[in-house]
Structures are given as C-alpha cells and as structure tokens.
C-alpha positions as CSV (number, residue, x, y, z in Angstrom):
1,M,265.1,227.1,-48.1
2,P,267.4,224.0,-48.0
3,I,266.0,222.6,-51.2
4,A,268.0,224.4,-53.8
5,T,266.5,226.9,-56.2
6,K,267.5,226.5,-59.9
7,E,270.0,229.3,-59.4
8,Q,271.5,227.7,-56.3
9,Y,271.7,224.3,-58.0
10,A,273.5,225.8,-60.9
11,Q,275.9,227.5,-58.5
12,M,276.4,224.2,-56.7
13,L,277.5,222.4,-59.9
14,K,279.7,225.3,-61.0
15,K,281.5,225.5,-57.6
16,A,282.1,221.7,-57.7
17,Q,283.5,221.9,-61.3
18,D,285.7,225.0,-60.5
19,E,287.1,223.6,-57.2
20,G,287.4,219.9,-58.2
21,Y,285.0,218.1,-56.0
22,A,281.7,216.1,-56.5
23,Y,278.4,215.7,-54.7
24,P,277.3,212.3,-53.4
25,A,273.9,211.5,-54.9
26,I,272.2,209.0,-52.7
27,N,269.2,206.9,-53.7
28,V,266.5,206.8,-51.0
29,T,263.3,204.8,-50.7
30,S,261.8,206.0,-47.5
31,L,261.6,208.7,-44.9
32,T,264.2,206.8,-42.8
33,T,266.8,206.6,-45.6
34,A,266.1,210.3,-46.5
35,S,266.5,211.3,-42.9
36,G,269.9,209.5,-42.7
37,A,271.0,211.3,-45.9
38,L,270.0,214.7,-44.7
39,R,271.8,214.2,-41.4
40,A,275.0,213.1,-43.1
41,F,275.1,216.1,-45.4
42,A,274.4,218.5,-42.6
43,E,277.0,216.9,-40.3
44,Q,279.6,217.1,-43.1
45,K,278.6,220.7,-44.0
46,S,278.2,219.4,-47.6
47,D,275.5,220.2,-50.0
48,G,274.2,217.1,-51.7
49,I,271.8,215.3,-54.0
50,I,269.1,213.0,-52.9
51,Q,267.6,210.9,-55.7
52,V,264.7,208.5,-56.3
53,S,264.8,205.7,-58.9
54,T,261.7,204.3,-60.6
55,G,261.9,201.2,-58.4
56,G,262.5,203.1,-55.3
57,A,259.5,205.4,-56.0
58,K,257.3,202.4,-56.6
59,F,258.3,200.9,-53.3
60,A,257.7,204.2,-51.5
61,S,254.2,204.4,-52.8
62,G,253.3,201.1,-51.0
63,T,252.7,197.6,-52.2
64,A,249.0,198.2,-52.7
65,V,249.5,201.4,-54.8
66,A,252.8,200.5,-56.6
67,D,252.8,203.8,-58.6
68,E,256.2,205.0,-59.6
69,A,255.4,208.6,-60.3
70,F,253.1,208.9,-57.3
71,G,255.7,207.4,-55.0
72,A,258.3,209.9,-56.3
73,I,256.0,212.8,-55.6
74,V,255.3,211.6,-52.1
75,L,259.0,211.2,-51.2
76,A,259.9,214.5,-52.8
77,E,257.2,216.4,-51.0
78,A,258.2,214.9,-47.7
79,I,261.9,215.7,-48.3
80,H,261.0,219.3,-49.1
81,R,259.6,219.5,-45.6
82,L,262.3,217.5,-43.8
83,A,265.0,219.6,-45.4
84,E,263.7,222.7,-43.7
85,K,265.3,221.4,-40.5
86,Y,268.8,221.3,-42.0
87,D,271.3,224.0,-42.9
88,V,272.8,222.7,-46.2
89,L,271.4,222.8,-49.7
90,I,269.8,219.7,-51.2
91,A,268.9,219.0,-54.8
92,L,266.3,216.3,-55.6
93,H,266.9,214.1,-58.6
94,T,265.4,211.1,-60.3
95,D,267.6,208.2,-61.4
96,H,267.7,205.9,-64.4
97,C,264.4,206.5,-66.1
98,Q,264.5,204.4,-69.3
99,P,262.7,205.5,-72.5
100,A,259.7,203.2,-72.1
101,K,258.9,204.9,-68.8
102,A,259.7,208.5,-69.7
103,D,256.1,209.6,-70.4
104,S,254.6,207.8,-67.4
105,F,257.3,208.7,-64.9
106,L,259.1,211.9,-66.0
107,G,256.0,213.3,-67.6
108,P,253.9,213.5,-64.3
109,L,256.9,214.8,-62.4
110,V,257.7,217.6,-64.8
111,E,254.0,218.6,-64.7
112,A,254.0,218.5,-60.9
113,S,256.9,220.9,-60.9
114,R,255.0,223.2,-63.4
115,E,252.0,223.2,-61.1
116,R,254.2,223.9,-58.1
117,L,255.8,226.9,-59.7
118,A,252.4,228.2,-60.9
119,S,251.2,228.1,-57.2
120,G,253.9,230.4,-56.2
121,A,256.6,228.0,-55.0
122,T,260.2,229.1,-55.5
123,T,261.5,225.6,-56.3
124,T,260.5,222.8,-58.6
125,L,259.5,219.5,-57.1
126,F,262.7,217.9,-58.4
127,Q,265.7,220.0,-59.5
128,S,267.0,217.4,-62.0
129,H,265.9,214.3,-63.7
130,M,267.7,211.4,-65.4
131,L,266.7,210.1,-68.8
132,D,268.7,206.9,-69.3
133,A,268.3,206.3,-73.0
134,S,271.7,204.5,-73.3
135,E,269.9,201.3,-74.5
136,L,269.1,203.2,-77.8
137,P,271.5,203.9,-80.7
138,L,273.3,207.1,-79.9
139,E,271.5,209.1,-82.5
140,E,268.1,208.1,-81.1
141,N,269.4,208.6,-77.6
142,I,270.3,212.2,-78.4
143,E,267.1,212.9,-80.2
144,L,265.0,211.7,-77.2
145,S,267.3,213.6,-74.8
146,Q,266.8,216.8,-76.8
147,K,263.0,216.4,-76.4
148,W,263.2,216.0,-72.6
149,L,265.9,218.6,-72.1
150,K,263.7,221.2,-73.8
151,K,260.8,220.2,-71.5
152,C,262.9,220.4,-68.4
153,A,264.6,223.6,-69.4
154,E,261.3,225.4,-69.6
155,L,261.1,225.0,-65.8
156,G,264.8,225.4,-65.0
157,I,265.2,221.7,-64.4
158,I,268.5,220.1,-65.2
159,L,268.5,216.8,-67.2
160,E,271.0,214.0,-66.8
161,I,271.6,211.8,-69.8
162,E,273.8,208.7,-70.4
163,A,275.7,207.4,-73.4
164,G,277.5,204.2,-73.0
165,V,276.0,201.6,-70.6
166,V,276.6,201.0,-66.9
167,G,277.1,197.3,-66.4
168,G,275.8,195.0,-63.7
169,E,272.3,195.0,-62.2
170,E,270.4,197.7,-60.3
171,D,266.8,198.2,-59.5
172,G,265.7,195.5,-61.9
173,I,267.8,196.8,-64.8
174,D,270.2,194.0,-65.8
175,N,273.2,194.8,-68.0
176,S,275.4,192.1,-66.6
177,E,275.8,190.2,-69.9
178,L,276.9,193.2,-72.0
179,P,280.2,192.9,-73.9
180,A,283.0,195.0,-72.3
181,D,283.2,197.5,-75.2
182,K,279.6,198.7,-74.4
183,L,280.8,200.0,-71.0
184,Y,283.0,202.7,-72.4
185,T,281.9,206.0,-73.9
186,S,284.2,207.2,-76.8
187,P,285.5,210.7,-77.3
188,E,283.4,210.8,-80.5
189,D,280.3,209.9,-78.5
190,M,281.0,212.7,-76.0
191,L,281.5,215.2,-78.9
192,A,278.2,214.0,-80.4
193,V,276.3,214.5,-77.1
194,Y,277.8,218.0,-76.7
195,E,276.8,219.0,-80.2
196,G,273.4,217.5,-79.9
197,L,272.5,219.2,-76.6
198,D,274.4,222.4,-76.4
199,G,272.2,225.5,-76.1
200,L,269.0,223.6,-75.3
201,G,269.3,223.8,-71.5
202,Q,271.5,222.7,-68.7
203,Y,272.4,219.1,-68.6
204,I,274.8,216.7,-66.9
205,F,276.3,213.7,-68.6
206,A,276.9,210.1,-67.3
207,A,279.7,209.1,-69.6
208,T,280.8,205.5,-68.9
209,F,284.3,204.3,-68.4
210,G,283.9,200.7,-67.3
211,N,281.4,201.4,-64.5
212,V,279.4,198.5,-63.1
213,H,276.4,198.6,-60.7
214,G,276.6,196.4,-57.7
215,A,279.2,195.3,-55.1
216,Y,282.5,193.7,-56.3
217,K,285.8,192.9,-54.7
218,P,288.6,195.4,-55.4
219,G,290.1,194.9,-58.9
220,A,287.1,193.1,-60.3
221,V,285.8,196.2,-62.1
222,K,288.1,197.6,-64.7
223,L,287.7,201.4,-64.7
224,D,289.5,203.6,-67.1
225,P,288.9,207.2,-65.9
226,K,291.2,208.6,-68.6
227,I,288.3,207.9,-71.0
228,L,286.6,211.0,-69.4
229,K,289.8,213.0,-69.9
230,A,290.0,212.1,-73.6
231,G,286.4,212.9,-74.2
232,Q,286.6,216.3,-72.4
233,E,289.7,217.1,-74.4
234,A,288.0,216.3,-77.7
235,V,285.1,218.6,-76.8
236,M,287.2,221.5,-75.5
237,A,289.7,221.2,-78.4
238,K,286.8,222.0,-80.8
239,Y,284.6,224.3,-78.7
240,G,286.9,225.9,-76.1
241,A,287.4,225.6,-72.4
242,D,283.9,226.7,-71.6
243,A,282.6,223.6,-73.3
244,E,283.9,221.4,-70.4
245,M,281.0,219.0,-69.5
246,D,279.6,218.3,-66.0
247,L,280.0,214.5,-65.7
248,V,278.4,211.9,-63.5
249,F,280.0,208.7,-62.1
250,H,277.7,205.7,-61.8
251,G,278.6,202.3,-60.5
252,G,281.4,203.3,-58.1
253,S,281.1,200.6,-55.4
254,G,284.4,199.0,-54.7
255,S,286.4,201.6,-56.6
256,E,289.8,202.6,-55.3
257,L,289.9,206.0,-53.7
258,S,292.6,207.0,-56.2
259,E,290.2,206.2,-59.1
260,I,287.4,208.2,-57.6
261,R,289.6,211.2,-57.0
262,E,291.1,210.9,-60.5
263,T,287.6,211.3,-62.0
264,L,287.2,214.7,-60.2
265,D,290.1,216.0,-62.2
266,Y,288.2,215.2,-65.4
267,G,285.0,216.9,-64.6
268,V,282.9,214.6,-62.5
269,I,280.7,216.7,-60.2
270,K,278.2,214.0,-59.1
271,M,278.7,210.4,-58.0
272,N,275.8,208.0,-57.4
273,I,275.8,206.2,-54.0
274,D,273.4,203.3,-53.6
275,T,274.9,199.8,-53.1
276,D,277.2,200.9,-50.3
277,T,274.5,202.8,-48.4
278,Q,272.1,199.9,-48.9
279,Y,274.5,197.6,-47.1
280,A,275.3,200.2,-44.5
281,F,271.6,200.5,-43.8
282,T,270.9,196.8,-43.6
283,R,273.9,195.6,-41.6
284,P,272.9,197.2,-38.3
285,I,269.4,195.7,-38.7
286,V,270.9,192.2,-39.0
287,T,273.2,192.8,-36.1
288,H,270.3,193.9,-33.9
289,I,268.2,190.9,-34.8
290,C,271.0,188.4,-34.3
291,S,272.0,190.0,-31.0
292,N,268.4,190.1,-29.7
293,I,266.9,187.0,-31.4
294,E,265.0,185.8,-28.3
295,G,263.5,189.3,-27.8
296,V,262.7,189.8,-31.5
297,L,261.1,186.4,-32.0
298,K,258.5,184.8,-29.8
299,I,260.4,181.6,-29.3
300,D,259.0,178.5,-27.5
301,G,255.8,180.3,-26.5
302,E,257.5,183.3,-25.0
303,V,256.3,186.8,-25.6
304,G,259.5,188.5,-26.9
305,V,260.7,191.9,-25.9
306,K,258.6,194.7,-27.4
307,G,261.4,197.2,-27.3
308,Q,263.5,194.9,-29.4
309,Y,261.0,194.0,-32.1
310,D,259.6,197.5,-32.4
311,P,260.8,198.5,-35.9
312,R,262.1,201.9,-34.5
313,S,264.7,200.1,-32.4
314,Y,266.6,198.8,-35.4
315,L,265.6,201.4,-38.0
316,K,267.3,204.1,-35.9
317,K,270.5,202.1,-36.1
318,A,270.0,201.6,-39.8
319,E,269.6,205.3,-40.3
320,L,272.8,206.0,-38.5
321,G,274.6,203.3,-40.5
322,L,273.6,204.9,-43.7
323,C,274.5,208.3,-42.4
324,E,278.0,207.3,-41.5
325,R,278.6,205.7,-44.9
326,L,277.4,208.8,-46.7
327,K,279.6,211.0,-44.6
328,L,282.6,208.9,-45.8
329,A,281.4,209.5,-49.4
330,C,281.4,213.2,-48.8
331,D,285.0,212.9,-47.6
332,D,286.0,210.8,-50.6
333,L,284.5,213.2,-53.0
334,L,285.9,216.2,-51.2
335,S,282.6,217.9,-50.7
336,T,282.9,218.0,-46.9
337,G,282.8,221.6,-45.6
338,K,282.0,223.1,-48.9
339,S,278.3,224.0,-48.7
340,I,277.6,227.2,-50.6
341,L,275.5,228.3,-47.6
342,A,278.6,228.4,-45.4
C-alpha cells in the first residue's frame, strides 16, 4: 500500500532525521498535479509528502461547490487510489489551516479518518495535518495545538504546528507587511513548544528563520538557518539528545542550495514545495499556447486545431514540467534513492 501507514510514516521521518535528508512536500490542487507528483517521487525512488491547502481543497471541489473539507476528501481519496500504481510511500498532509478554520476544515477530515479506520482501512485519510496558529500569541498557539494534537494522536495522525510567522503571501494568507522580527522563532519559543507538546502525540514543527512565501530573486530573502541550530541546542541541552525536534522548512523558493542543505543538519525533515512547482506547471502551458496560437484560438473565422486546444495536449506537458521540478527538489533535499520500500 503506497499510502503510508502510521508506522511507515513514523519510520520515514525517523530515517530522514537519522540520515540527514528531508522530504519534498508538494501542494496539489488536481489529479493532474497529483499525478505529476507521484511520477516524480517514483522516478526518483523517493518517498514523499503530498499536501492540500484550504484554498487548494476549495478549488478541487469545483467552483459551484467551493467546500474546503469536501475538496480535500475528494483529492485524498483519489490519491489513495492513484498511489496504488506506484512503488514509493506517500504521506498525505494538509497545509496551513488557521485557527478560524480548524473546526470546519480539520474537524471533518479527522472524522473522515476515524470513519475510515472503523471500516477496516489500514491507513487514515490524511497521515498528518497542519494547524497554523502562528497568528496567536505563543501561549494560545500552544494551547490550541495541544487540543488538536490530542485529537490527531487518537488516530495515529501527526500534527504540524508553527511558531513564528512565514512572511509573504500564499493561498490568500498575506503576511507581507510583517516586521522582520516576527519571521524568526527564538530558542525560547522552541523550548516552550517542546515543553507544551511533549508526550501528547507525534508532531513536526515549522520553526521560522526568515522564511517568506512566494518567488524572489536570490539574496532578497534573508534566511538564518542557524536559528534552527540554536533552538535545537536549547531543547537538547535541557532534555537530552532524544528531544531533537522534527522541523519543517516553509517558504524556500529562491533559497540557495547551501542554505537548504544547511537546514538538514539542524533537523529539517520536510520542505514545502509550491511556488516553484506552480511555475513549472504553468510555463509549459504558456509555451504551448504561444507556439500554437492559431490552432488554439479560432482566429479570423478559422476553426482552430482540435488537438492543440484540447486541454490534454497542454496539461500533459504541464504535468511533466511539475514532475521535473519536483525531481530536482528530491535531489536538493537528498531524498532521491532513499525510499524505505527499497
């Protein structure tokens, strides 16, 4: 079963931590983007994480339905079936659910997993969820995270939480005007998260070190990966080496490879991939349309060329573009060739 069980997902994360690599976690919005992601992971012999944001899920449900939780369920069920055709392990994850949407988005998804297990399935619908309560004061963030971690832990689901805020704009969440000091998680914050969540269930932690969503020219984003090192050292100095946290890297577009690789040394086991694969998906579509403009458009009373305006003609190219970019991410994060099924 290529969708990871809770035991396999835990093994995936432990292997990444022990061996110093991370999994690309790609946001998808459709069967086409999901298929490109599955192909990339399989061709690289890399296990991976496929994730759905609230906005992506709403889009997947269709403009007439526009239901975030329903769209996430539809995509997840489809990926469970699609993944059966591939020979690497995939974990399904939800991305950046803010507090106001926790009950309406995470709630139905957790219940869908509960019902799935009760029916005899060996895997939950999603293997992990993200509660992004970074907009709240840290104490309130931890309190809400405790509540959802307990709910998830009952079913063997891992919870991702965030302290510190990822800048920029993504999926309708705009943090582009935040002061710079809000983009960095302190060692004290990391220690507080560990103390607040330890023992409640398995979690992964998006600590921020200057991360910004979106596309920027090299040098525009001021990352400081050593913030992660300082935070890990603070936690382990007090609670021992086994307290090392599984960390998540958000907003990595435009980062230098050296910065990406440095974060792996400090405990990053998951890096979100969205902006770069969005562009890699869209660019071949634009090239196709520009190269075949007279066939795509019925110009001056002509009839066009059906094979050129058939959406399949350019969506195949888009899928391959996304696939190639995600394969590069596997190489950058050193997950290529390291599937635990190998």
